[in-house]
C-alpha positions as a printed Julia matrix, in Angstrom:
593×3 Matrix{Float64}:
  -7.33   28.9   -40.34
  -5.89   25.75  -41.9
  -7.85   23.29  -43.94
 -10.91   25.61  -44.03
 -11.68   24.43  -40.53
 -12.1    26.96  -37.73
 -13.0    26.82  -34.1
 -15.89   29.2   -34.64
 -17.45   26.82  -37.17
 -17.78   24.11  -34.53
 -20.26   25.45  -31.92
 -19.74   22.68  -29.35
 -15.99   23.22  -29.37
 -16.29   27.0   -29.3
 -18.47   26.78  -26.19
 -16.03   24.49  -24.38
 -13.01   26.45  -23.07
 -10.78   23.37  -22.9
 -11.54   22.32  -26.48
 -11.52   25.86  -27.79
  -8.04   26.47  -26.37
  -6.77   23.09  -27.6
  -8.04   23.66  -31.16
  -6.46   27.12  -31.2
  -3.15   25.61  -30.13
  -3.5    22.93  -32.79
  -3.98   25.6   -35.46
  -1.01   27.59  -34.14
   1.1    24.43  -34.48
   0.32   24.59  -38.21
  -1.39   21.19  -38.3
  -3.55   20.17  -41.25
  -6.75   18.52  -39.92
  -6.71   16.12  -42.87
  -3.08   15.11  -42.45
  -2.43   11.41  -42.67
   1.27   11.32  -41.87
   1.29   10.34  -38.2
   4.37   11.16  -36.09
   6.26    8.22  -34.58
   9.83    7.5   -33.55
  12.15    5.05  -35.33
  11.77    1.49  -34.08
  15.37    1.32  -32.83
  14.73    4.25  -30.45
  11.72    2.65  -28.76
  13.83    0.27  -26.66
  15.69    3.22  -25.12
  12.41    5.0   -24.37
  11.06    1.88  -22.66
  14.23    1.54  -20.6
  14.01    5.18  -19.53
  10.48    4.65  -18.21
  10.94    1.41  -16.28
   9.5     2.71  -12.99
   6.43    4.12  -14.7
   5.72    0.8   -16.39
   6.47   -1.23  -13.26
   3.95    0.57  -11.08
   1.36    1.0   -13.82
   1.31   -2.61  -14.97
  -0.89   -4.25  -12.28
  -3.42   -1.42  -12.35
  -3.46   -1.21  -16.13
  -4.12   -4.92  -16.56
  -7.12   -4.73  -14.23
  -8.4    -1.66  -16.07
  -8.07   -3.42  -19.44
 -10.26   -6.27  -18.19
 -12.82   -3.78  -16.93
 -13.26   -2.1   -20.32
 -13.06   -5.24  -22.46
 -16.79   -5.13  -23.18
 -16.39   -1.68  -24.77
 -13.8    -3.05  -27.21
 -11.39   -0.43  -25.95
  -7.7    -0.5   -25.09
  -5.6     1.04  -22.34
  -2.63    3.08  -23.5
   0.38    4.11  -21.41
   2.5     6.97  -22.71
   5.52    8.84  -21.41
   5.64   12.55  -20.59
   6.05   13.48  -24.25
   2.93   11.57  -25.34
   4.94    8.68  -26.79
   3.0     5.39  -26.58
   5.02    2.92  -24.5
   2.54    0.06  -24.17
  -1.07   -0.8   -24.84
  -3.22   -3.38  -23.09
  -6.39   -5.04  -24.31
  -7.85   -6.3   -27.56
  -7.1    -3.98  -30.46
  -8.86   -6.22  -33.03
 -12.14   -4.3   -32.69
 -10.46   -1.1   -33.82
  -9.9    -0.15  -37.44
  -6.52   -1.08  -38.87
  -5.33    2.52  -39.02
  -6.4     3.05  -35.38
  -4.58   -0.09  -34.26
  -1.44    1.21  -35.92
  -1.88    4.69  -34.43
  -2.15    3.32  -30.87
   0.85    1.01  -31.18
   4.06    1.65  -29.18
   6.29    4.24  -30.82
   3.49    6.59  -31.91
   3.61   10.16  -30.64
   0.29   11.59  -29.41
   1.48   15.02  -28.32
  -0.89   17.89  -29.04
   1.69   19.56  -31.29
   1.94   16.36  -33.32
  -1.71   15.25  -33.56
  -3.72   18.22  -32.44
  -6.53   17.89  -29.92
  -6.5    14.36  -28.46
  -6.88   13.01  -24.94
  -3.21   12.12  -24.37
  -1.73   15.3   -25.8
  -4.37   17.62  -24.36
  -4.12   16.11  -20.87
  -0.37   16.78  -21.03
  -1.04   20.35  -22.17
  -3.38   21.04  -19.22
  -1.61   18.69  -16.71
  -4.96   17.12  -15.87
  -7.52   14.64  -17.12
  -9.81   15.08  -20.11
 -11.95   13.14  -22.57
 -12.26   13.78  -26.29
 -15.31   12.55  -28.2
 -15.24   11.68  -31.9
 -15.39   14.96  -33.9
 -13.76   16.85  -31.02
 -10.44   15.43  -32.25
  -8.61   17.93  -34.38
  -7.43   15.4   -36.97
 -10.27   13.88  -38.99
  -8.43   10.54  -38.99
  -9.06   10.3   -35.22
 -12.72   11.25  -35.24
 -13.97    7.66  -35.05
 -12.34    7.38  -31.62
 -13.37    8.19  -28.08
 -10.42    8.81  -25.75
 -10.15    9.58  -22.02
  -6.79   10.29  -20.38
  -5.21   11.32  -17.1
  -1.66   12.45  -16.44
   0.54   10.35  -14.14
   2.68   12.12  -11.58
   6.01   10.74  -10.31
   6.9    11.04   -6.59
   9.04   14.11   -7.37
   5.93   15.95   -8.56
   6.87   15.89  -12.26
   4.47   14.55  -14.9
   5.84   11.14  -15.88
   3.29   10.02  -18.43
  -0.37    9.55  -19.31
  -2.91    6.78  -18.79
  -5.46    6.64  -21.6
  -8.46    4.59  -22.72
  -9.24    4.65  -26.43
 -12.09    2.9   -28.22
 -14.8     3.2   -30.86
 -16.71    6.48  -30.57
 -20.1     4.78  -31.08
 -19.9     3.08  -27.66
 -21.33    4.86  -24.63
 -18.65    6.06  -22.21
 -20.39    7.59  -19.17
 -17.83    6.36  -16.61
 -14.65    5.92  -18.63
 -12.96    9.14  -17.54
 -13.64    8.44  -13.87
 -12.2     4.93  -14.32
  -9.04    6.38  -15.84
  -8.69    8.92  -13.03
  -9.2     6.27  -10.33
  -6.62    4.0   -11.97
  -4.13    6.88  -12.24
  -4.62    7.62   -8.55
  -3.86    3.97   -7.71
  -0.68    4.02   -9.79
   0.54    7.24   -8.2
  -0.27    5.97   -4.7
   1.62    2.72   -5.22
   4.58    4.53   -6.8
   4.74    7.06   -3.97
   4.65    4.41   -1.24
   7.24    2.23   -2.97
   9.59    5.19   -3.51
  10.11    5.6     0.25
  13.74    4.97    1.23
  14.82    3.5     4.61
  16.29    6.84    5.74
  13.17    8.91    4.97
  10.11   10.04    6.92
   6.61    9.34    5.57
   3.75   11.65    6.55
   0.09   10.85    5.88
  -2.73   13.4     6.26
  -6.48   13.23    5.83
  -9.45   15.28    7.08
 -10.75   12.14    8.84
  -8.64    9.77   10.98
 -10.07    6.72    9.19
  -8.77    8.16    5.92
  -5.14    7.59    6.97
  -3.57    4.74    4.97
  -6.24    5.05    2.28
  -5.7     5.95   -1.36
  -7.2     9.4    -0.72
  -4.63   10.48    1.87
  -2.09   13.26    1.38
   1.45   11.86    1.3
   4.68   13.72    2.04
   8.2    12.3     2.17
  11.0    14.05    4.1
  14.74   13.41    4.02
  15.76   14.4     7.53
  13.45   17.42    7.83
  13.44   18.52    4.18
  10.48   17.84    1.88
  11.53   15.86   -1.18
   8.29   14.25   -2.43
   4.54   14.76   -2.27
   1.6    13.21   -4.04
  -0.82   15.12   -6.26
  -3.42   15.57   -3.49
  -0.86   16.99   -1.07
   0.56   19.39   -3.67
  -2.92   20.69   -4.46
  -4.34   20.95   -0.93
  -1.2    22.32    0.74
  -0.46   24.74   -2.14
   3.01   23.32   -2.71
   5.28   24.25   -5.61
   7.74   21.87   -7.18
  10.57   24.34   -6.69
  10.04   23.95   -2.92
  11.04   20.29   -3.05
  14.52   19.98   -1.58
  14.33   23.23    0.39
  11.04   23.44    2.3
  11.39   22.04    5.84
   8.94   20.17    8.02
   8.93   23.06   10.51
   8.09   25.57    7.79
   5.19   23.45    6.62
   3.87   22.59   10.06
   5.22   25.14   12.56
   2.97   23.89   15.39
   3.86   20.22   14.97
   6.92   18.33   16.22
   8.64   15.92   13.84
   8.24   12.78   15.93
   6.72    9.4    15.09
   3.03    9.08   15.95
   1.57    5.66   16.8
  -1.98    6.75   15.93
  -3.48    9.62   13.88
  -3.34   13.0    15.65
  -5.05   16.33   14.81
  -3.03   18.99   13.02
  -3.57   22.56   11.82
  -1.54   23.74    8.82
  -0.13   27.23    8.33
  -3.18   27.92    6.11
  -5.41   26.91    9.06
  -6.49   23.67    7.35
  -7.59   20.9     9.71
  -6.23   17.38    9.22
  -5.35   14.23   11.08
  -1.82   13.04   10.47
   0.45   10.1    11.06
   4.23   10.37   10.85
   6.39    7.29   10.34
  10.05    7.64   11.18
  12.82    6.18    8.97
  12.99    2.4     8.92
  16.67    2.52    9.82
  15.55    3.66   13.29
  12.88    1.0    13.65
  13.43   -2.65   14.52
  12.48   -4.63   11.41
   9.96   -6.83   13.2
   7.76   -6.7    16.26
  10.18   -8.11   18.83
   8.83   -8.96   22.27
  11.33   -9.59   25.1
  11.86  -13.32   25.34
  11.61  -13.63   29.11
   8.04  -12.37   29.38
   6.72  -13.6    26.01
   3.89  -16.13   26.47
   3.96  -19.68   25.1
   7.67  -20.13   25.85
   6.98  -23.77   26.66
   5.89  -24.26   23.03
   9.27  -23.2    21.66
  11.08  -26.55   21.75
   8.1   -28.31   20.24
   7.91  -25.81   17.36
  11.65  -26.16   16.63
  11.35  -29.97   16.51
   8.41  -29.69   14.12
  10.24  -27.26   11.87
  13.31  -29.53   11.82
  11.06  -32.38   10.7
   9.82  -30.36    7.74
   6.38  -29.76    9.25
   4.69  -26.6     7.93
   3.78  -24.2    10.72
   0.92  -21.73   10.78
   1.1   -18.92   13.34
  -2.1   -16.99   13.89
  -2.85  -13.9    15.92
  -3.9   -10.3    15.69
  -1.77   -7.71   13.91
   1.27   -6.73   15.98
   1.4    -9.8    18.24
   4.9   -10.84   17.15
   4.24  -13.51   14.51
   7.3   -12.63   12.43
   9.52  -12.37   15.51
   8.54  -15.88   16.61
   9.14  -17.19   13.1
  12.61  -15.62   12.86
  13.57  -17.03   16.24
  12.43  -20.53   15.21
  14.53  -20.21   12.05
  17.61  -19.28   14.09
  17.15  -22.27   16.43
  16.33  -24.83   13.75
  18.44  -26.89   11.36
  17.57  -24.36    8.65
  19.61  -21.57   10.28
  22.36  -21.66    7.63
  19.81  -20.72    4.95
  17.99  -17.44    4.51
  14.84  -16.35    6.28
  12.83  -14.99    3.35
   9.66  -13.07    4.22
   6.94  -12.01    1.83
   3.78  -10.14    2.83
   0.98  -11.42    0.62
  -1.22   -8.43    1.53
   1.34   -5.72    0.79
   2.29   -6.67   -2.78
  -0.08   -5.94   -5.7
  -1.87   -9.08   -6.84
  -0.28   -9.09  -10.28
   3.23   -8.92   -8.8
   2.94  -11.67   -6.18
   3.46  -14.41   -8.76
   6.72  -12.92  -10.06
   7.89  -12.17   -6.49
   7.33  -15.75   -5.36
   8.3   -17.75   -8.42
  10.69  -15.35  -10.18
  10.82  -14.62  -13.9
  13.03  -14.92  -16.93
  14.44  -11.81  -18.68
  11.74  -10.25  -20.83
   8.93  -12.31  -19.27
   6.7    -9.23  -19.14
   6.82   -5.51  -19.81
   8.94   -3.73  -17.23
  10.71   -6.9   -16.12
  14.38   -6.64  -15.22
  16.66   -7.48  -18.12
  18.53   -9.83  -15.78
  15.42  -11.67  -14.61
  14.72  -12.55  -10.95
  15.03  -15.89   -9.15
  12.05  -15.26   -6.83
  11.51  -15.62   -3.09
  11.03  -19.39   -3.2
  14.48  -20.02   -4.67
  15.98  -17.43   -2.32
  14.6   -19.51    0.57
  16.23  -22.72   -0.67
  17.91  -24.29    2.37
  16.19  -21.86    4.74
  12.72  -20.73    5.77
  10.02  -19.16    3.59
   7.78  -16.94    5.71
   4.41  -16.18    4.09
   2.83  -13.36    6.07
  -0.9   -12.66    5.69
  -1.3   -15.88    3.73
  -5.07  -15.41    3.78
  -4.67  -12.57    1.28
  -2.89  -14.66   -1.35
  -4.85  -14.49   -4.64
  -6.88  -17.66   -5.19
  -5.4   -18.19   -8.65
  -1.87  -18.49   -7.21
  -2.8   -20.9    -4.46
  -2.83  -23.85   -6.85
   0.67  -23.09   -8.08
   2.01  -22.63   -4.54
   0.51  -25.98   -3.53
   2.23  -27.68   -6.47
   5.6   -26.17   -5.48
   5.17  -27.32   -1.88
   4.28  -30.84   -2.99
   6.84  -31.28   -5.76
   9.63  -29.11   -4.29
  10.24  -27.64   -7.75
   9.67  -24.13   -9.08
   9.61  -22.74  -12.62
  10.03  -18.96  -13.11
   7.59  -17.03  -15.29
   8.53  -17.3   -18.93
  10.67  -20.42  -18.42
  10.06  -24.09  -19.16
  12.88  -25.13  -16.83
  12.27  -26.09  -13.18
  14.62  -25.83  -10.19
  14.6   -28.16   -7.2
  14.14  -26.41   -3.85
  14.17  -27.52   -0.23
  12.95  -25.2     2.48
  10.74  -24.99    5.55
   7.47  -23.05    5.45
   5.96  -20.84    8.12
   2.81  -18.92    7.3
   1.06  -16.31    9.39
  -2.36  -14.69    9.36
  -4.66  -12.61   11.49
  -7.66  -13.94    9.53
  -9.72  -17.07   10.17
  -8.36  -19.37    7.48
 -10.98  -22.05    8.09
 -13.7   -19.48    7.48
 -11.97  -18.38    4.28
 -12.09  -22.01    3.13
 -15.78  -22.18    3.98
 -16.35  -18.98    1.98
 -14.55  -20.43   -1.03
 -11.73  -17.86   -0.8
  -8.95  -20.25    0.16
  -8.09  -23.75   -1.07
  -8.78  -26.4     1.52
  -5.95  -28.66    0.32
  -3.47  -25.77    0.56
  -4.63  -25.02    4.09
  -3.97  -28.63    5.09
  -0.49  -28.39    3.56
   0.37  -25.09    5.26
  -1.31  -25.72    8.6
   0.21  -29.05    9.54
   0.69  -27.55   12.99
  -0.91  -24.36   14.22
  -0.03  -21.94   17.01
  -2.06  -18.91   18.08
  -0.31  -15.96   19.7
  -2.48  -14.2    22.29
  -3.16  -10.46   21.98
  -1.26   -8.25   24.39
  -4.39   -7.5    26.44
  -4.63  -11.22   27.33
  -1.05  -11.62   28.52
  -0.78  -12.77   32.13
   1.95  -10.25   33.08
   1.7    -7.21   30.79
   3.2    -4.84   33.35
   6.4    -6.88   33.68
   6.57   -7.09   29.91
   6.22   -3.31   29.53
   9.01   -2.66   32.02
  11.33   -5.17   30.33
  10.54   -3.7    26.89
  11.27   -0.21   28.26
  14.65   -1.44   29.49
  15.5    -3.09   26.17
  14.61    0.1    24.28
  17.11    2.11   26.34
  14.94    3.73   28.98
  16.95    2.34   31.9
  20.25    3.23   30.22
  19.17    6.87   30.14
  17.88    6.7    33.7
  14.27    7.36   32.64
  11.8     5.65   34.95
   8.18    4.67   34.37
   6.34    5.43   37.59
   4.15    2.59   38.93
   0.89    4.38   38.16
   2.02    4.87   34.54
   3.08    1.26   33.97
  -0.16    0.11   35.61
  -2.25    2.3    33.31
  -0.35    1.02   30.3
  -0.92   -2.57   31.45
  -4.67   -1.95   31.57
  -4.87   -0.36   28.13
  -6.58   -2.68   25.55
  -3.85   -2.17   22.87
  -5.73   -2.84   19.61
  -2.36   -2.63   17.81
  -0.73   -5.01   20.32
   3.07   -4.99   20.75
   3.61   -2.8    17.69
   1.37   -0.07   19.1
   2.94   -0.34   22.57
   6.46   -0.1    21.14
   5.48    2.99   19.13
   4.13    4.7    22.26
   7.24    3.87   24.29
   9.4     5.33   21.52
   7.4     8.56   21.71
   7.87    8.7    25.48
  11.61    8.09   25.08
  11.94   10.78   22.43
  10.18   13.41   24.55
  11.76   12.55   27.91
  14.92   14.04   29.38
  17.6    11.79   30.89
  16.94   10.72   34.51
  13.33   11.9    34.28
  10.47   10.14   36.08
   7.43    9.7    33.84
   3.89    9.62   35.18
   0.48    9.42   33.49
   0.55   13.1    32.57
   3.33   12.34   30.06
   1.04   10.19   27.93
  -0.19   11.58   24.6
  -3.77   12.8    24.7
  -5.29    9.75   23.06
  -3.87    7.54   25.84
  -4.95    9.82   28.66
  -8.49    8.51   28.57
  -9.96    5.23   27.47
 -10.82    4.74   23.78
 -14.38    5.29   22.62
 -16.76    2.36   22.68
 -16.82    2.16   18.88
 -13.16    1.18   18.75
 -13.9    -1.94   20.75
 -15.78   -3.53   17.88
 -12.57   -3.75   15.9
 -11.3    -6.55   18.13
 -14.7    -7.43   19.61
 -13.6    -6.48   23.09
 -17.17   -5.52   23.9
 -18.55   -9.06   23.79
 -20.34  -10.25   26.88
 -17.92  -13.06   27.74
 -14.96  -10.67   27.87
 -16.89   -8.2    30.02
 -17.79  -10.94   32.47
 -14.18  -12.2    32.52
 -12.82   -8.68   33.1
 -15.28   -7.99   35.92
 -14.2   -11.23   37.53
 -10.52  -10.31   37.11
 -11.07   -7.03   38.95
 -13.37   -8.65   41.54
 -16.39   -6.68   40.4
 -14.69   -3.28   40.45
 -16.6    -1.42   37.72
 -14.11    1.46   37.42
 -11.05   -0.75   36.93
 -12.87   -3.09   34.56
 -14.13   -0.17   32.45
 -10.61    1.28   32.27
  -9.12   -2.06   31.22
 -11.78   -2.56   28.54
 -11.51    1.05   27.35
 -15.19    1.96   27.8
 -17.14    4.4    29.92
 -18.51    3.06   33.21
 -22.05    3.75   31.98
 -21.41    1.47   29.03
 -20.14   -1.26   31.3
 -23.12   -0.87   33.64
 -25.45   -1.23   30.69
 -23.64   -4.23   29.22
 -22.87   -5.73   32.61
 -26.52   -5.66   33.59
 -27.35   -7.26   30.28
 -24.81  -10.01   30.92
 -26.2   -10.75   34.36
 -29.76  -10.95   33.11
 -29.03  -13.51   30.41
């Protein structure tokens, strides 16, 4: 053993298989525990390493910044390394650390296990998992004043791309640090996986519970045509996938009892290993219309169109409200095309879909080198892209409060300055914002600036949910024709279109369109479709619990629906999506009040 230091002489390490193995490897590498010459790359090579890991830094940055704020009280720093253990960036206040530790954690230092022995970054890479190393558990004595916790970061192709690490003074208590690192790594991988999806690829989500779909804990698979090309860490582990299967394993081989067709809602699935999941499959975006587009002839509020165009031409800011899937973006695009702004771009940004730390750079742009991972050419931002056209701010209620002040200033002064620049550019554009949230309530809760609301909501329009449309059946038939059903000679029988018209449609037009696409995909040309063709979840009314999502169980709606169907309990229950017994119970309650 080197340096008169052996694994056997350290009982705690000898009793811990992970540490015991790591120390043995460190000794086999020929490392001297008292070595002070720390491995690092020449400064002129660091720029190339940073450039080669742009994606890793881009998707890690927003999560890492939040993590650094979380651990500030522990006087610790967050370290991001590449797959070799090379430190790319660190975040946080290094001043609390000793000078030698600050130097050791600086970009350019190599923390591989073969270079520095047992340490959280290098050992996590060696085991392809997370670990924490306390004080004297470090192999090099120079690192034994540190506590470190690390977790590997996996790229969408399944390869280890780097490590996320927290390092700080060993004398601080760290009961939750490793779990924080693991949670942050999961967020980074989830964001990276979702953003890697290309327009010609299928995205599959799986989870043991239907409510787990679209959560950070879901299994994610990406298919090019029917071939698996990407999977997240959870999917690889639970489905027993191997990286050498990427690019060759087909959807049918993975799920022999499942058809590769888009699903509007989560459906049950049994894998070839007899595992039980719910899944949702999203088809390539190239096959999907970019926005929820209702047929113009049957779309409600047509008489408001001319008024809205005149307001937009006058520079009045419009706010369109309504539930998810009601066609807010479609209406906004149509107003843009009919207004004086039609020669400019229609620039849409979803304030709820972009990480909070990236919204500012997306809206206002940035100068080259404004932050780590920024494009070397800079970016002009959505606001300048919309100059001469329309800026569409979707889900405006989710805009971070800190950015609302800056947006208000841009709207008032018609000037924007990119991040990292002292220069401003004049801009002229129309603004349409959209939200499914109650903006006035957000103001009352202190979550949204009142003065910004006044500036954005100079005129407001609310789009009704599909269940409140006066002629849903005519709309469904027209939508079916526009989607190609009539061209293929496929007919919706009256009883089917009537049942669809009575369905409550919590996802509105988007959900209806998804269902019609499924029916089209499964139908043969010249076929007549009846209610038996509906997927199982549409065969019967939704459970009562689902009504609370849109509050369709409130007493006023029940009374209105009973009146609409002239007291017919069966038809009213079917339209509301509840059992008749539920309606009897609630109906009696309504009558007695």
